[in-house]
C-alpha positions as protocol buffer text, in pm:
chain_id: "A"
residue {
  index: 1
  type: MET
  ca { x: 9676 y: 22338 z: 11298 }
}
residue {
  index: 2
  type: LYS
  ca { x: 9366 y: 22200 z: 11458 }
}
residue {
  index: 3
  type: THR
  ca { x: 9153 y: 22457 z: 11643 }
}
residue {
  index: 4
  type: LEU
  ca { x: 9112 y: 22362 z: 12000 }
}
residue {
  index: 5
  type: LYS
  ca { x: 8757 y: 22370 z: 12136 }
}
residue {
  index: 6
  type: LEU
  ca { x: 8692 y: 22484 z: 12492 }
}
residue {
  index: 7
  type: GLY
  ca { x: 8403 y: 22498 z: 12733 }
}
residue {
  index: 8
  type: ILE
  ca { x: 8378 y: 22723 z: 13035 }
}
residue {
  index: 9
  type: ALA
  ca { x: 8156 y: 22719 z: 13336 }
}
residue {
  index: 10
  type: ASP
  ca { x: 8153 y: 23014 z: 13583 }
}
residue {
  index: 11
  type: ASP
  ca { x: 7852 y: 23174 z: 13750 }
}
residue {
  index: 12
  type: GLN
  ca { x: 8018 y: 23521 z: 13755 }
}
residue {
  index: 13
  type: VAL
  ca { x: 7880 y: 23654 z: 13431 }
}
residue {
  index: 14
  type: LEU
  ca { x: 8127 y: 23945 z: 13383 }
}
residue {
  index: 15
  type: PHE
  ca { x: 8426 y: 23722 z: 13454 }
}
residue {
  index: 16
  type: ARG
  ca { x: 8297 y: 23442 z: 13227 }
}
residue {
  index: 17
  type: LYS
  ca { x: 8222 y: 23671 z: 12934 }
}
residue {
  index: 18
  type: GLY
  ca { x: 8565 y: 23843 z: 12980 }
}
residue {
  index: 19
  type: MET
  ca { x: 8730 y: 23494 z: 12972 }
}
residue {
  index: 20
  type: VAL
  ca { x: 8541 y: 23400 z: 12660 }
}
residue {
  index: 21
  type: ASN
  ca { x: 8654 y: 23714 z: 12483 }
}
residue {
  index: 22
  type: ILE
  ca { x: 9015 y: 23664 z: 12589 }
}
residue {
  index: 23
  type: ILE
  ca { x: 9026 y: 23295 z: 12493 }
}
residue {
  index: 24
  type: ASN
  ca { x: 8865 y: 23357 z: 12157 }
}
residue {
  index: 25
  type: ASN
  ca { x: 9143 y: 23597 z: 12075 }
}
residue {
  index: 26
  type: PHE
  ca { x: 9398 y: 23324 z: 12124 }
}
residue {
  index: 27
  type: GLU
  ca { x: 9526 y: 23172 z: 11801 }
}
residue {
  index: 28
  type: ASN
  ca { x: 9358 y: 22831 z: 11707 }
}
residue {
  index: 29
  type: ILE
  ca { x: 9147 y: 22830 z: 12026 }
}
residue {
  index: 30
  type: GLU
  ca { x: 8772 y: 22869 z: 12034 }
}
residue {
  index: 31
  type: VAL
  ca { x: 8515 y: 22869 z: 12313 }
}
residue {
  index: 32
  type: VAL
  ca { x: 8221 y: 22649 z: 12195 }
}
residue {
  index: 33
  type: LEU
  ca { x: 8031 y: 22619 z: 12523 }
}
residue {
  index: 34
  type: GLU
  ca { x: 7969 y: 22846 z: 12816 }
}
residue {
  index: 35
  type: ALA
  ca { x: 7760 y: 22772 z: 13124 }
}
residue {
  index: 36
  type: THR
  ca { x: 7668 y: 22922 z: 13461 }
}
residue {
  index: 37
  type: ASN
  ca { x: 7735 y: 22620 z: 13662 }
}
residue {
  index: 38
  type: GLY
  ca { x: 7850 y: 22254 z: 13641 }
}
residue {
  index: 39
  type: GLN
  ca { x: 7513 y: 22106 z: 13581 }
}
residue {
  index: 40
  type: GLU
  ca { x: 7437 y: 22336 z: 13297 }
}
residue {
  index: 41
  type: LEU
  ca { x: 7770 y: 22256 z: 13147 }
}
residue {
  index: 42
  type: LEU
  ca { x: 7699 y: 21881 z: 13171 }
}
residue {
  index: 43
  type: ASP
  ca { x: 7356 y: 21926 z: 13020 }
}
residue {
  index: 44
  type: ASP
  ca { x: 7506 y: 22120 z: 12724 }
}
residue {
  index: 45
  type: LEU
  ca { x: 7783 y: 21864 z: 12674 }
}
residue {
  index: 46
  type: GLU
  ca { x: 7518 y: 21601 z: 12601 }
}
residue {
  index: 47
  type: LYS
  ca { x: 7383 y: 21820 z: 12314 }
}
residue {
  index: 48
  type: LEU
  ca { x: 7718 y: 21851 z: 12139 }
}
residue {
  index: 49
  type: SER
  ca { x: 7810 y: 21616 z: 11855 }
}
residue {
  index: 50
  type: SER
  ca { x: 8169 y: 21612 z: 11977 }
}
residue {
  index: 51
  type: PRO
  ca { x: 8289 y: 21722 z: 12321 }
}
residue {
  index: 52
  type: PRO
  ca { x: 8541 y: 22016 z: 12367 }
}
residue {
  index: 53
  type: ASP
  ca { x: 8910 y: 21933 z: 12412 }
}
residue {
  index: 54
  type: ILE
  ca { x: 8929 y: 22131 z: 12746 }
}
residue {
  index: 55
  type: VAL
  ca { x: 8681 y: 22271 z: 12995 }
}
residue {
  index: 56
  type: ILE
  ca { x: 8757 y: 22554 z: 13238 }
}
residue {
  index: 57
  type: LEU
  ca { x: 8560 y: 22523 z: 13563 }
}
residue {
  index: 58
  type: ASP
  ca { x: 8511 y: 22765 z: 13847 }
}
residue {
  index: 59
  type: LEU
  ca { x: 8568 y: 22592 z: 14179 }
}
residue {
  index: 60
  type: SER
  ca { x: 8272 y: 22748 z: 14354 }
}
residue {
  index: 61
  type: MET
  ca { x: 7941 y: 22729 z: 14155 }
}
residue {
  index: 62
  type: PRO
  ca { x: 7574 y: 22685 z: 14251 }
}
residue {
  index: 63
  type: GLU
  ca { x: 7393 y: 22366 z: 14179 }
}
residue {
  index: 64
  type: LEU
  ca { x: 7716 y: 22171 z: 14092 }
}
residue {
  index: 65
  type: ASN
  ca { x: 8062 y: 22289 z: 14191 }
}
residue {
  index: 66
  type: GLY
  ca { x: 8397 y: 22240 z: 14019 }
}
residue {
  index: 67
  type: ILE
  ca { x: 8492 y: 21937 z: 14221 }
}
residue {
  index: 68
  type: ASP
  ca { x: 8171 y: 21742 z: 14156 }
}
residue {
  index: 69
  type: THR
  ca { x: 8167 y: 21842 z: 13792 }
}
residue {
  index: 70
  type: THR
  ca { x: 8520 y: 21720 z: 13753 }
}
residue {
  index: 71
  type: LYS
  ca { x: 8436 y: 21381 z: 13890 }
}
residue {
  index: 72
  type: ILE
  ca { x: 8131 y: 21341 z: 13650 }
}
residue {
  index: 73
  type: ILE
  ca { x: 8335 y: 21466 z: 13347 }
}
residue {
  index: 74
  type: HIS
  ca { x: 8596 y: 21207 z: 13419 }
}
residue {
  index: 75
  type: GLU
  ca { x: 8339 y: 20931 z: 13425 }
}
residue {
  index: 76
  type: LYS
  ca { x: 8139 y: 21043 z: 13117 }
}
residue {
  index: 77
  type: TYR
  ca { x: 8403 y: 21220 z: 12912 }
}
residue {
  index: 78
  type: PRO
  ca { x: 8744 y: 21082 z: 13008 }
}
residue {
  index: 79
  type: ASP
  ca { x: 8923 y: 21254 z: 12715 }
}
residue {
  index: 80
  type: ILE
  ca { x: 8824 y: 21600 z: 12819 }
}
residue {
  index: 81
  type: LYS
  ca { x: 9098 y: 21787 z: 12998 }
}
residue {
  index: 82
  type: ILE
  ca { x: 9011 y: 22013 z: 13295 }
}
residue {
  index: 83
  type: ILE
  ca { x: 9145 y: 22345 z: 13409 }
}
residue {
  index: 84
  type: ILE
  ca { x: 9018 y: 22481 z: 13740 }
}
residue {
  index: 85
  type: LEU
  ca { x: 9025 y: 22857 z: 13763 }
}
residue {
  index: 86
  type: SER
  ca { x: 8957 y: 22986 z: 14116 }
}
residue {
  index: 87
  type: VAL
  ca { x: 9005 y: 23262 z: 14365 }
}
residue {
  index: 88
  type: TYR
  ca { x: 9109 y: 23005 z: 14624 }
}
residue {
  index: 89
  type: SER
  ca { x: 9483 y: 22959 z: 14660 }
}
residue {
  index: 90
  type: GLU
  ca { x: 9473 y: 22736 z: 14967 }
}
residue {
  index: 91
  type: ASP
  ca { x: 9699 y: 22446 z: 14920 }
}
residue {
  index: 92
  type: ARG
  ca { x: 9433 y: 22200 z: 15036 }
}
residue {
  index: 93
  type: PHE
  ca { x: 9223 y: 22283 z: 14733 }
}
residue {
  index: 94
  type: VAL
  ca { x: 9520 y: 22259 z: 14500 }
}
residue {
  index: 95
  type: THR
  ca { x: 9646 y: 21918 z: 14599 }
}
residue {
  index: 96
  type: HIS
  ca { x: 9302 y: 21761 z: 14631 }
}
residue {
  index: 97
  type: LEU
  ca { x: 9198 y: 21865 z: 14286 }
}
residue {
  index: 98
  type: MET
  ca { x: 9519 y: 21747 z: 14126 }
}
residue {
  index: 99
  type: GLU
  ca { x: 9469 y: 21406 z: 14282 }
}
residue {
  index: 100
  type: LEU
  ca { x: 9114 y: 21405 z: 14139 }
}
residue {
  index: 101
  type: GLY
  ca { x: 9263 y: 21434 z: 13790 }
}
residue {
  index: 102
  type: VAL
  ca { x: 9249 y: 21815 z: 13716 }
}
residue {
  index: 103
  type: ASN
  ca { x: 9514 y: 21902 z: 13447 }
}
residue {
  index: 104
  type: ALA
  ca { x: 9582 y: 22252 z: 13574 }
}
residue {
  index: 105
  type: TYR
  ca { x: 9485 y: 22478 z: 13860 }
}
residue {
  index: 106
  type: LEU
  ca { x: 9505 y: 22850 z: 13799 }
}
residue {
  index: 107
  type: PHE
  ca { x: 9420 y: 23141 z: 14028 }
}
residue {
  index: 108
  type: LYS
  ca { x: 9185 y: 23397 z: 13885 }
}
residue {
  index: 109
  type: ASN
  ca { x: 9446 y: 23674 z: 13900 }
}
residue {
  index: 110
  type: VAL
  ca { x: 9675 y: 23508 z: 13637 }
}
residue {
  index: 111
  type: GLU
  ca { x: 9755 y: 23697 z: 13325 }
}
residue {
  index: 112
  type: PRO
  ca { x: 9579 y: 23597 z: 13000 }
}
residue {
  index: 113
  type: ASP
  ca { x: 9908 y: 23477 z: 12845 }
}
residue {
  index: 114
  type: GLU
  ca { x: 9940 y: 23221 z: 13125 }
}
residue {
  index: 115
  type: VAL
  ca { x: 9588 y: 23087 z: 13049 }
}
residue {
  index: 116
  type: GLU
  ca { x: 9698 y: 23040 z: 12695 }
}
residue {
  index: 117
  type: LYS
  ca { x: 10026 y: 22879 z: 12802 }
}
residue {
  index: 118
  type: ALA
  ca { x: 9843 y: 22638 z: 13030 }
}
residue {
  index: 119
  type: ILE
  ca { x: 9593 y: 22539 z: 12759 }
}
residue {
  index: 120
  type: TRP
  ca { x: 9868 y: 22442 z: 12513 }
}
residue {
  index: 121
  type: ALA
  ca { x: 10084 y: 22275 z: 12787 }
}
residue {
  index: 122
  type: ILE
  ca { x: 9804 y: 22036 z: 12893 }
}
residue {
  index: 123
  type: MET
  ca { x: 9734 y: 21943 z: 12531 }
}
residue {
  index: 124
  type: GLU
  ca { x: 10101 y: 21861 z: 12483 }
}
residue {
  index: 125
  type: LYS
  ca { x: 10207 y: 21730 z: 12824 }
}
residue {
  index: 126
  type: ASP
  ca { x: 9872 y: 21653 z: 12988 }
}
residue {
  index: 127
  type: PHE
  ca { x: 9929 y: 21900 z: 13270 }
}
residue {
  index: 128
  type: TYR
  ca { x: 10051 y: 22252 z: 13364 }
}
residue {
  index: 129
  type: PHE
  ca { x: 10195 y: 22353 z: 13695 }
}
residue {
  index: 130
  type: ASN
  ca { x: 10302 y: 22713 z: 13764 }
}
residue {
  index: 131
  type: GLU
  ca { x: 10524 y: 22846 z: 14044 }
}
residue {
  index: 132
  type: ALA
  ca { x: 10219 y: 22934 z: 14257 }
}
residue {
  index: 133
  type: PHE
  ca { x: 10097 y: 22572 z: 14245 }
}
residue {
  index: 134
  type: LEU
  ca { x: 10443 y: 22435 z: 14334 }
}
residue {
  index: 135
  type: LEU
  ca { x: 10478 y: 22675 z: 14617 }
}
residue {
  index: 136
  type: ALA
  ca { x: 10143 y: 22564 z: 14751 }
}
residue {
  index: 137
  type: MET
  ca { x: 10253 y: 22201 z: 14728 }
}
residue {
  index: 138
  type: ARG
  ca { x: 10574 y: 22275 z: 14920 }
}
residue {
  index: 139
  type: LYS
  ca { x: 10369 y: 22463 z: 15187 }
}
residue {
  index: 140
  type: ARG
  ca { x: 10126 y: 22173 z: 15214 }
}
residue {
  index: 141
  type: LEU
  ca { x: 10400 y: 21924 z: 15269 }
}
residue {
  index: 142
  type: THR
  ca { x: 10625 y: 22128 z: 15509 }
}
residue {
  index: 143
  type: GLY
  ca { x: 10674 y: 21939 z: 15829 }
}
residue {
  index: 144
  type: LYS
  ca { x: 10466 y: 21646 z: 15713 }
}
residue {
  index: 145
  type: LYS
  ca { x: 10578 y: 21286 z: 15681 }
}
residue {
  index: 146
  type: PRO
  ca { x: 10529 y: 21117 z: 15342 }
}
residue {
  index: 147
  type: ARG
  ca { x: 10193 y: 20948 z: 15340 }
}
residue {
  index: 148
  type: LEU
  ca { x: 10339 y: 20647 z: 15166 }
}
residue {
  index: 149
  type: LEU
  ca { x: 10695 y: 20548 z: 15246 }
}
residue {
  index: 150
  type: ILE
  ca { x: 10763 y: 20453 z: 14886 }
}
residue {
  index: 151
  type: GLN
  ca { x: 11138 y: 20482 z: 14934 }
}
residue {
  index: 152
  type: ASP
  ca { x: 11135 y: 20174 z: 15151 }
}
residue {
  index: 153
  type: ASN
  ca { x: 10976 y: 19961 z: 14881 }
}
residue {
  index: 154
  type: ILE
  ca { x: 11074 y: 20114 z: 14548 }
}
residue {
  index: 155
  type: PRO
  ca { x: 11189 y: 19788 z: 14385 }
}
residue {
  index: 156
  type: SER
  ca { x: 10861 y: 19610 z: 14438 }
}
residue {
  index: 157
  type: LEU
  ca { x: 10645 y: 19907 z: 14336 }
}
residue {
  index: 158
  type: LEU
  ca { x: 10827 y: 20095 z: 14058 }
}
residue {
  index: 159
  type: SER
  ca { x: 11093 y: 19965 z: 13830 }
}
residue {
  index: 160
  type: GLN
  ca { x: 11412 y: 20172 z: 13764 }
}
residue {
  index: 161
  type: ARG
  ca { x: 11288 y: 20254 z: 13412 }
}
residue {
  index: 162
  type: GLU
  ca { x: 10949 y: 20366 z: 13547 }
}
residue {
  index: 163
  type: LEU
  ca { x: 11129 y: 20588 z: 13797 }
}
residue {
  index: 164
  type: GLU
  ca { x: 11327 y: 20742 z: 13507 }
}
residue {
  index: 165
  type: VAL
  ca { x: 11012 y: 20806 z: 13308 }
}
residue {
  index: 166
  type: LEU
  ca { x: 10842 y: 20950 z: 13616 }
}
residue {
  index: 167
  type: ASP
  ca { x: 11123 y: 21188 z: 13679 }
}
residue {
  index: 168
  type: LEU
  ca { x: 11108 y: 21313 z: 13324 }
}
residue {
  index: 169
  type: ILE
  ca { x: 10730 y: 21348 z: 13337 }
}
residue {
  index: 170
  type: CYS
  ca { x: 10767 y: 21563 z: 13647 }
}
residue {
  index: 171
  type: LYS
  ca { x: 11014 y: 21778 z: 13469 }
}
residue {
  index: 172
  type: GLN
  ca { x: 10750 y: 21843 z: 13202 }
}
residue {
  index: 173
  type: TYR
  ca { x: 10910 y: 21656 z: 12912 }
}
residue {
  index: 174
  type: THR
  ca { x: 10679 y: 21544 z: 12631 }
}
residue {
  index: 175
  type: THR
  ca { x: 10637 y: 21178 z: 12539 }
}
residue {
  index: 176
  type: SER
  ca { x: 10859 y: 21213 z: 12237 }
}
residue {
  index: 177
  type: GLU
  ca { x: 11126 y: 21396 z: 12439 }
}
residue {
  index: 178
  type: ILE
  ca { x: 11124 y: 21128 z: 12701 }
}
residue {
  index: 179
  type: GLY
  ca { x: 11163 y: 20862 z: 12429 }
}
residue {
  index: 180
  type: GLU
  ca { x: 11461 y: 21047 z: 12288 }
}
residue {
  index: 181
  type: LYS
  ca { x: 11630 y: 21084 z: 12624 }
}
residue {
  index: 182
  type: LEU
  ca { x: 11582 y: 20723 z: 12722 }
}
residue {
  index: 183
  type: PHE
  ca { x: 11630 y: 20582 z: 12370 }
}
residue {
  index: 184
  type: ILE
  ca { x: 11289 y: 20411 z: 12371 }
}
residue {
  index: 185
  type: SER
  ca { x: 10985 y: 20448 z: 12146 }
}
residue {
  index: 186
  type: THR
  ca { x: 10694 y: 20675 z: 12232 }
}
residue {
  index: 187
  type: ARG
  ca { x: 10477 y: 20362 z: 12252 }
}
residue {
  index: 188
  type: THR
  ca { x: 10710 y: 20223 z: 12528 }
}
residue {
  index: 189
  type: VAL
  ca { x: 10695 y: 20557 z: 12706 }
}
residue {
  index: 190
  type: ASP
  ca { x: 10312 y: 20546 z: 12697 }
}
residue {
  index: 191
  type: GLY
  ca { x: 10330 y: 20197 z: 12835 }
}
residue {
  index: 192
  type: HIS
  ca { x: 10551 y: 20298 z: 13130 }
}
residue {
  index: 193
  type: ARG
  ca { x: 10312 y: 20591 z: 13192 }
}
residue {
  index: 194
  type: ASN
  ca { x: 10008 y: 20356 z: 13196 }
}
residue {
  index: 195
  type: ASN
  ca { x: 10198 y: 20130 z: 13442 }
}
residue {
  index: 196
  type: LEU
  ca { x: 10275 y: 20423 z: 13662 }
}
residue {
  index: 197
  type: LEU
  ca { x: 9911 y: 20526 z: 13666 }
}
residue {
  index: 198
  type: GLU
  ca { x: 9798 y: 20178 z: 13753 }
}
residue {
  index: 199
  type: LYS
  ca { x: 10055 y: 20121 z: 14030 }
}
residue {
  index: 200
  type: THR
  ca { x: 10009 y: 20461 z: 14199 }
}
residue {
  index: 201
  type: GLY
  ca { x: 9631 y: 20489 z: 14155 }
}
residue {
  index: 202
  type: MET
  ca { x: 9657 y: 20836 z: 13999 }
}
residue {
  index: 203
  type: LYS
  ca { x: 9407 y: 20944 z: 13727 }
}
residue {
  index: 204
  type: ASN
  ca { x: 9647 y: 21128 z: 13493 }
}
residue {
  index: 205
  type: THR
  ca { x: 9990 y: 21274 z: 13447 }
}
residue {
  index: 206
  type: ALA
  ca { x: 9923 y: 21563 z: 13682 }
}
residue {
  index: 207
  type: GLY
  ca { x: 9836 y: 21318 z: 13954 }
}
residue {
  index: 208
  type: LEU
  ca { x: 10173 y: 21142 z: 13892 }
}
residue {
  index: 209
  type: VAL
  ca { x: 10352 y: 21465 z: 13969 }
}
residue {
  index: 210
  type: VAL
  ca { x: 10156 y: 21514 z: 14285 }
}
residue {
  index: 211
  type: PHE
  ca { x: 10233 y: 21159 z: 14388 }
}
residue {
  index: 212
  type: SER
  ca { x: 10602 y: 21214 z: 14322 }
}
residue {
  index: 213
  type: ILE
  ca { x: 10610 y: 21533 z: 14534 }
}
residue {
  index: 214
  type: LYS
  ca { x: 10403 y: 21389 z: 14820 }
}
residue {
  index: 215
  type: ASN
  ca { x: 10630 y: 21084 z: 14840 }
}
residue {
  index: 216
  type: ASN
  ca { x: 10964 y: 21275 z: 14820 }
}
residue {
  index: 217
  type: LEU
  ca { x: 11054 y: 21130 z: 14485 }
}
residue {
  index: 218
  type: ILE
  ca { x: 11117 y: 21481 z: 14355 }
}
residue {
  index: 219
  type: ASP
  ca { x: 11175 y: 21820 z: 14510 }
}
residue {
  index: 220
  type: PRO
  ca { x: 10913 y: 22073 z: 14383 }
}
residue {
  index: 221
  type: SER
  ca { x: 11171 y: 22347 z: 14402 }
}
residue {
  index: 222
  type: THR
  ca { x: 11351 y: 22180 z: 14111 }
}
residue {
  index: 223
  type: LEU
  ca { x: 11049 y: 22208 z: 13888 }
}
residue {
  index: 224
  type: PHE
  ca { x: 11056 y: 22586 z: 13835 }
}
């Protein structure tokens, strides 16, 4: 099995060193880059012959924070997947970052095994949502009207097949599993996913889930 390469940026030295030690003890996962802030991470990325598969970013860092670093990574290294690890559990941070294209948002009090679980999940399914994230989403949307009344215009925006694919994406099925359930090829599934991204304006699969929840296409309570 291929060894996954990770980068991590966090200005809290003890926490960062602890994370590096923990991650390096995971099977087939190796930290190849560590930095004290987003700018240092970006500078070091330019020196690597091949970028890491995943970077873990602290939300609050000097010089360049997790949000701005995420935006630059998406522009320069679109294949790198991003995990935000933060002490902030406010739902406004969670939803905003997922819309920016972050693949997972974990709070710093999670257990090491959940970090490992998230790493493999985003490599396989492109995103990882835990119960804390989904509860934050529900809290964020409580009492709010849908930002986009997609239900009134579903036929013109998303086809029935696209809605079926979207539903299975939200339920964390892999591309091959979606293909098996809908009796279509993985290439066709990828085509539907690309169409969904284009039509909704989302940056990745995680964004599609946020889009679905915010527009009442799926109840977040059914996802855990």
